[in-house]
C-alpha positions in Angstrom: -31.3 33.7 4.1 -33.8 31.0 5.5 -33.6 27.4 4.5 -36.4 26.6 2.0 -35.4 23.2 1.4 -38.0 20.4 1.6 -37.8 18.7 4.6 -40.9 16.5 5.1 -42.6 14.6 2.4 -46.2 12.9 2.9 -46.8 9.9 0.9 -50.5 9.2 0.5 -51.3 5.8 -0.5 -49.4 2.4 0.6 -49.4 0.3 -2.6 -46.4 -0.5 -4.7 -46.5 3.4 -6.0 -46.4 4.6 -2.4 -43.5 2.5 -0.9 -41.7 3.0 -4.0 -41.8 6.2 -4.1 -40.9 6.5 -0.2 -38.0 4.4 -0.6 -36.4 6.4 -3.3 -37.0 9.7 -1.6 -35.4 8.3 1.7 -32.5 6.9 -0.1 -31.6 9.6 -2.9 -32.4 12.8 -0.7 -30.3 13.4 2.0 -31.9 14.6 5.5 -35.4 14.2 4.3 -38.2 13.0 6.7 -40.8 10.6 4.7 -43.9 9.4 6.0 -46.3 6.8 4.3 -50.2 7.3 5.0 -52.6 4.5 4.2 -55.9 5.1 2.6 -59.0 2.6 3.3 -60.5 1.3 0.5 -58.2 2.1 -1.8 -58.4 0.7 -5.2 -55.5 -1.2 -6.2 -53.5 0.1 -9.5 -52.1 -2.0 -12.2 -48.8 -2.1 -10.4 -50.3 -3.9 -7.4 -51.9 -6.5 -9.9 -49.5 -7.2 -12.4 -45.7 -7.9 -12.0 -44.3 -7.5 -15.2 -41.4 -4.9 -15.2 -39.0 -3.5 -17.7 -35.6 -3.1 -17.5 -36.1 0.3 -15.6 -36.6 -1.6 -12.7 -33.0 -2.6 -12.3 -32.0 1.1 -12.8 -34.7 1.8 -10.1 -33.2 -0.9 -7.6 -29.5 0.4 -8.2 -30.8 4.0 -7.5 -32.1 3.2 -4.1 -29.1 1.0 -3.2 -30.5 -2.6 -3.9 -28.7 -5.3 -5.6 -31.0 -6.7 -8.1 -29.8 -10.5 -7.8 -30.6 -10.2 -4.3 -34.4 -9.0 -5.0 -34.9 -11.8 -7.1 -33.7 -14.3 -4.7 -36.2 -12.6 -1.7 -39.1 -12.2 -3.7 -39.2 -15.4 -5.9 -39.3 -13.0 -8.8 -38.2 -14.3 -12.3 -36.5 -12.8 -15.2 -38.3 -10.9 -18.0 -36.5 -10.8 -21.3 -39.5 -8.9 -23.4 -42.7 -10.0 -24.5 -44.1 -12.7 -27.0 -46.8 -11.6 -29.6 -48.9 -13.8 -31.2 -52.3 -12.8 -33.1 -51.5 -9.4 -33.5 -50.3 -9.5 -37.0 -48.9 -12.2 -39.2 -46.2 -14.5 -37.5 -45.6 -14.8 -33.9 -42.8 -12.9 -32.8 -40.8 -11.3 -29.7 -40.1 -8.0 -28.5 -36.8 -8.5 -26.9 -35.2 -6.1 -24.6 -31.8 -5.0 -26.4 -30.4 -5.1 -30.0 -30.6 -7.4 -32.6 -27.9 -8.6 -35.2 -24.9 -6.6 -35.6 -24.0 -3.8 -38.5 -22.4 -4.7 -41.7 -20.0 -2.0 -43.1 -21.4 0.3 -40.5 -25.5 -0.4 -41.7 -27.7 -1.0 -38.9 -28.9 -4.5 -38.8 -32.4 -3.3 -38.8 -32.1 -1.5 -42.1 -30.2 -4.4 -43.7 -32.7 -7.2 -42.4 -35.5 -5.2 -44.1 -33.7 -4.7 -47.3 -33.3 -8.2 -47.9 -37.1 -8.9 -47.4 -36.8 -10.4 -43.9 -34.9 -13.6 -44.2 -35.1 -15.6 -40.9 -37.5 -13.6 -38.1 -36.1 -10.7 -36.7 -36.1 -11.9 -33.5 -33.9 -14.7 -34.1 -31.1 -12.3 -34.3 -31.7 -10.8 -30.8 -29.6 -12.6 -28.3 -32.3 -12.0 -25.6 -35.1 -13.4 -27.9 -33.0 -16.4 -28.3 -32.2 -17.2 -24.7 -35.8 -16.7 -24.1 -36.8 -19.1 -26.5 -34.3 -21.6 -25.4 -35.8 -21.2 -22.0 -32.2 -19.9 -20.7 -30.8 -16.6 -19.1 -27.1 -15.4 -18.4 -26.4 -12.0 -17.3 -25.2 -9.8 -20.3 -21.4 -10.4 -20.9 -18.8 -9.1 -23.9 -19.6 -11.9 -26.2 -22.3 -12.9 -28.4 -24.7 -12.4 -25.1 -24.2 -9.0 -24.7 -26.1 -5.4 -25.1 -29.4 -6.8 -24.3 -30.9 -6.0 -20.7 -33.5 -7.6 -18.7 -36.8 -6.7 -16.6 -38.1 -9.0 -13.9 -41.3 -11.0 -13.2 -42.7 -10.1 -10.0 -45.2 -11.4 -7.8 -46.7 -8.0 -7.1 -47.8 -8.8 -3.6 -44.7 -10.1 -2.2 -42.9 -7.4 -4.0 -45.0 -4.9 -2.3 -44.2 -6.4 1.1 -40.5 -6.3 0.1 -40.3 -2.8 -0.9 -42.3 -1.6 2.3 -39.7 -3.5 4.5 -36.9 -1.9 2.7 -38.3 1.4 2.8 -39.0 1.3 6.6 -35.4 -0.2 7.1 -34.4 3.2 5.6 -36.2 5.1 8.0 -39.5 5.7 6.0 -42.5 5.6 8.9 -46.2 4.8 8.4 -48.8 6.5 10.3 -50.9 4.2 12.6 -54.1 5.7 11.2 -55.1 6.4 7.6 -56.0 9.5 5.7 -59.8 10.6 5.9 -59.6 13.6 3.7 -57.2 16.5 2.9 -57.3 20.1 4.0 -56.9 22.4 1.1 -56.3 26.1 0.3 -56.4 27.1 -3.0 -54.0 24.5 -5.2 -52.4 23.5 -2.0 -52.9 20.9 0.6 -52.4 22.4 3.8 -52.5 19.3 6.3 -53.9 15.6 6.1 -56.9 14.9 8.5 -56.3 11.1 9.6 -58.8 8.9 10.7 -58.1 8.5 14.8 -58.5 12.6 14.4 -54.8 13.5 14.1 -53.7 16.0 12.0 -50.3 15.7 9.8 -48.6 18.6 7.9 -45.9 18.4 5.3 -43.8 20.7 2.8 -44.6 18.0 0.1 -47.5 15.7 -1.0 -47.1 12.5 -3.3 -50.5 11.5 -4.5 -49.7 7.5 -4.6 -53.5 6.8 -4.5 -53.5 5.1 -7.9 -56.6 6.1 -10.0 -58.7 7.1 -7.1 -56.1 10.3 -7.2 -57.4 11.6 -3.6 -55.1 14.7 -3.7 -54.4 15.5 -7.3 -58.2 15.0 -8.1 -59.3 17.8 -5.8 -57.9 20.5 -8.3 -60.0 19.5 -10.8 -57.2 19.5 -13.7 -58.0 18.4 -17.4 -58.1 14.7 -17.9 -56.7 13.6 -21.6 -58.7 10.4 -22.4 -56.3 8.1 -24.6 -59.6 5.7 -25.2 -59.7 6.4 -29.1 -56.6 4.7 -29.8 -56.3 2.3 -26.5 -59.6 1.2 -26.5 -59.7 -1.6 -23.9 -61.3 -0.5 -20.6 -61.8 -3.8 -18.5 -59.5 -6.4 -16.7 -60.6 -10.0 -15.7 -57.5 -11.4 -13.8 -56.8 -15.5 -13.0 -54.0 -16.0 -10.7 -52.7 -19.3 -10.6 -52.3 -21.7 -7.7 -48.8 -22.4 -6.5 -47.4 -25.4 -7.6 -51.0 -26.8 -8.7 -49.5 -28.2 -11.8 -47.0 -30.8 -12.6 -43.0 -29.2 -12.2 -42.1 -27.9 -15.8 -38.5 -27.5 -16.4 -39.0 -24.9 -19.0 -39.8 -21.5 -17.6 -40.6 -18.6 -20.2 -38.7 -15.5 -19.4 -41.0 -13.7 -21.4 -44.8 -12.5 -21.0 -47.3 -13.8 -23.5 -49.7 -11.5 -25.2 -52.1 -13.1 -27.6 -54.7 -10.9 -29.7 -58.3 -11.8 -29.4 -61.3 -10.6 -30.2 -61.9 -7.5 -28.6 -58.8 -7.3 -26.9 -55.9 -9.7 -25.7 -54.8 -12.3 -23.4 -52.0 -12.0 -20.8 -49.9 -15.1 -19.5 -47.0 -14.4 -16.9 -44.9 -17.1 -15.8 -43.6 -17.0 -12.2 -41.2 -19.9 -10.8 -44.4 -21.4 -8.8 -47.2 -20.6 -11.0 -48.5 -19.0 -13.9 -51.2 -16.0 -14.3 -53.5 -14.7 -16.6 -55.5 -12.0 -17.5 -57.9 -10.8 -20.4 -57.6 -7.2 -21.1 -60.4 -5.9 -23.3 -62.9 -3.3 -24.5 -66.6 -4.1 -22.5 -68.2 -2.7 -25.5 -66.5 -5.6 -27.7 -67.0 -8.7 -25.3 -67.7 -10.0 -22.0 -65.9 -12.1 -19.6 -66.9 -13.7 -16.4 -65.1 -13.1 -13.0 -64.2 -10.0 -11.3 -64.0 -6.8 -13.7 -61.5 -4.0 -12.9 -62.5 -0.8 -15.2 -60.1 1.6 -16.2 -59.9 4.4 -18.8 -56.2 4.9 -20.3 -55.0 8.7 -20.1 -53.3 11.3 -18.1 -54.0 14.3 -16.1 -52.7 17.7 -18.0 -50.4 18.4 -15.1 -48.9 15.6 -12.6 -47.5 18.8 -10.0 -49.9 21.2 -8.7 -48.8 23.4 -6.0 -47.3 21.2 -3.3 -49.2 18.3 -4.6 -47.2 15.7 -7.2 -49.2 12.5 -8.7 -47.3 9.5 -9.6 -48.3 6.3 -11.2 -52.1 5.9 -11.9 -52.9 9.1 -9.9 -51.1 11.1 -13.2 -51.3 8.3 -15.9 -53.2 5.5 -16.4 -51.8 2.8 -19.0 -52.9 -1.1 -19.5 -50.2 -3.7 -18.6 -49.1 -4.3 -22.3 -45.3 -4.2 -22.5 -45.1 -3.8 -18.8 -45.8 -0.1 -19.1 -47.5 0.5 -15.4 -44.1 -0.1 -13.7 -42.3 1.4 -16.2 -43.8 4.7 -16.3 -44.0 4.5 -12.2 -40.0 4.2 -12.1 -39.3 7.0 -14.2 -41.9 9.2 -12.9 -40.2 8.6 -9.3 -36.7 9.4 -10.8 -37.9 12.5 -12.4 -39.4 13.7 -9.1 -36.4 12.9 -7.2 -34.1 14.5 -9.9 -36.5 17.7 -9.9 -37.3 18.5 -6.2 -37.7 22.1 -6.1 -37.6 24.0 -2.6 -41.1 25.0 -0.7 -41.7 27.8 -2.7 -42.5 25.6 -5.7 -41.6 28.3 -8.2 -44.1 27.9 -11.0 -41.6 27.8 -13.8 -39.8 24.4 -12.2 -43.5 23.1 -12.2 -44.1 24.0 -15.5 -41.0 22.4 -17.0 -41.7 19.3 -14.7 -45.1 18.8 -16.0 -44.1 19.6 -19.5 -41.5 16.8 -19.6 -43.9 14.1 -17.3 -46.3 14.9 -20.0 -44.1 14.4 -23.1 -42.7 11.1 -21.6 -46.4 10.0 -20.9 -47.4 10.5 -24.4 -44.3 9.0 -26.1 -45.4 5.7 -23.8 -48.9 6.0 -25.3 -47.8 6.4 -28.7 -45.6 2.9 -28.3 -48.6 1.3 -27.0 -51.1 2.4 -29.7 -48.3 1.2 -32.1 -49.4 -2.4 -31.7 -53.0 -1.6 -32.4 -52.4 0.7 -35.1 -50.4 -2.1 -37.1 -52.7 -5.2 -36.4 -53.9 -7.0 -39.4 -56.9 -8.9 -37.6 -60.4 -8.5 -39.2 -62.8 -8.1 -36.4 -64.5 -4.6 -36.0 -62.8 -3.8 -32.8 -59.5 -4.1 -34.3 -60.5 -2.5 -37.4 -61.7 0.4 -35.7 -58.2 0.5 -33.8 -56.4 0.4 -37.0 -58.5 3.0 -38.8 -58.8 5.7 -36.1 -56.5 9.0 -36.7 -53.2 8.7 -35.1 -51.6 11.2 -32.7 -49.5 13.4 -35.1 -45.8 12.4 -33.7 -46.7 8.7 -34.2 -48.6 9.2 -37.4 -45.0 10.5 -38.8 -43.1 7.9 -37.4 -45.1 5.4 -39.4 -45.0 7.1 -42.3 -41.4 7.8 -42.2 -40.6 4.1 -41.4 -42.9 2.8 -44.0 -41.5 4.9 -46.7 -37.7 4.2 -46.3 -37.1 3.0 -42.8 -36.5 6.0 -41.0 -37.3 5.8 -37.4 -37.1 9.2 -35.5 -36.7 8.8 -31.8 -38.3 11.6 -30.1 -37.1 13.3 -26.6 -39.0 11.8 -23.6 -39.2 8.3 -25.4 -39.8 5.3 -22.8 -38.7 2.7 -25.3 -35.5 2.9 -27.4 -34.6 2.5 -31.0 -34.3 -1.3 -30.6 -37.8 -1.8 -29.3 -39.5 0.2 -31.9 -38.0 -2.1 -34.6 -38.6 -5.2 -33.0 -42.4 -4.1 -32.8 -42.7 -2.5 -36.3 -40.8 -5.3 -38.0 -42.7 -8.0 -35.9 -45.7 -6.4 -37.0 -44.8 -6.9 -40.5 -44.5 -3.2 -41.2 -41.7 -3.5 -44.0 -40.3 0.0 -45.9 -41.5 0.4 -49.2 -38.2 1.7 -50.4 -34.7 0.7 -49.7 -32.1 2.8 -48.1 -29.5 3.8 -49.9 -26.5 2.9 -47.7 -28.0 -0.7 -47.4 -27.9 -0.9 -51.3 -24.2 -0.6 -51.3 -23.4 -3.3 -49.1 -23.2 -6.8 -51.3 -26.3 -8.8 -50.5 -24.7 -12.3 -50.5 -21.7 -11.0 -48.2 -25.0 -9.6 -45.7 -26.6 -13.1 -45.7 -23.5 -14.6 -45.0 -22.8 -12.4 -42.0 -26.3 -12.8 -40.7 -26.2 -16.4 -41.0 -22.6 -16.6 -39.3 -24.2 -14.5 -36.3 -27.1 -16.7 -36.0 -25.0 -19.7 -35.8 -22.3 -18.1 -33.2 -25.7 -17.0 -31.3 -27.0 -20.7 -31.1 -23.6 -22.1 -29.8 -23.4 -19.2 -27.5 -27.4 -19.8 -25.9 -26.7 -23.6 -25.5 -24.1 -22.8 -23.1 -26.1 -20.4 -21.0 -28.0 -22.0 -17.8 -31.4 -22.8 -17.8 -33.9 -19.8 -16.5 -34.4 -22.0 -13.5 -31.2 -23.1 -12.9 -29.9 -19.6 -12.8 -33.1 -18.6 -10.3 -31.9 -21.5 -8.2 -28.2 -20.3 -8.0 -29.5 -16.9 -6.9 -31.5 -18.6 -4.2 -28.6 -20.7 -3.1 -26.3 -17.9 -2.9 -28.7 -15.5 -1.0 
């Protein structure tokens, strides 16, 4: 029997998406040959412009053999414990990574908290949010400061150089000349023609060309437009000047997202600077500066023939909740785990496309949740609130508003803790009480909650500051 295993992979695109995929494939697939092919005049993707990363980045680094502490020290990154929202619906709140509170008599904390009418802010019971509010961080441990996870706040330009260097160290090669065009036969790429006249063949081609979709776009697959629910289509970014401002001992481990008329403002804090961006709908407001246009949505199929699209070549999501890097990492993980042989069996590709599409749709619904539950009065926000929702999200909101039921679907990118943090933070409370929660004595429940907050406050006060933790990593690097 002939060996039909994939032996050579060409990754087209040398941004964060391309180098991340190349590093993962080279480190996790034995005996594979991986080459990265640059593309001239390639539009940067959100992962090349915004460095917010969810906890999925820790899993990605571990999978490819990187110690995250070393990544932080060598890239000058900060810790990211979640997102702080203001102006979206009522009071400010934090979507913190990880759980809030603890069960009482087996009843989940979120259910109890909602049943008691929302005493103290929900996020004040979340260890990650409490640490963030104090500007502190310590890796999760077995006491009160446990159960949460952390993402990273990266400088995307520094991180791109870092992940490229690591991929090269693993044995990934890069062509001296970029891709001019792809040679296509039906629904397969047969070769890449390079700017210097060379021709490169591979068993599998990875389209990491961001929204340009230089490979997958040639097959004319349907584009599913998400703009009716995610109406922002423009970004203006302002990068801070390193050390331009006086040193501030408080370094927030949260991205700040403020809703404004026609969109939202993002503030990201790195150890040496603060970056800002306005994400907005071009029909609702205008912003000075260099505008990057985008359209939220995805292709019906990520894998066609011997071409698989990753990142924005398949799915475009705005930089809310660190979504662009999150979806890239989950796509890369599924790609590595699902590699077929060179026959590219239709059943395998159909399964991959179904799973990848389902995961993208669940992430879409989580982002839509923020718009659909806003109480802002401007026409932009009213329209976002009034549009008919995707069926599964509509069902989720109905079930939660009725009695606090929260179905978690296959392919969810964010877990139950995250959904609770946003739903309750946006002010969505169940209209009727939970039967199990009603059986818990409210006085005892309140006492347990107060005790939890007191112990959490004590534990947080003993943790090092965010800056001190980062300094300790640089010292030990």
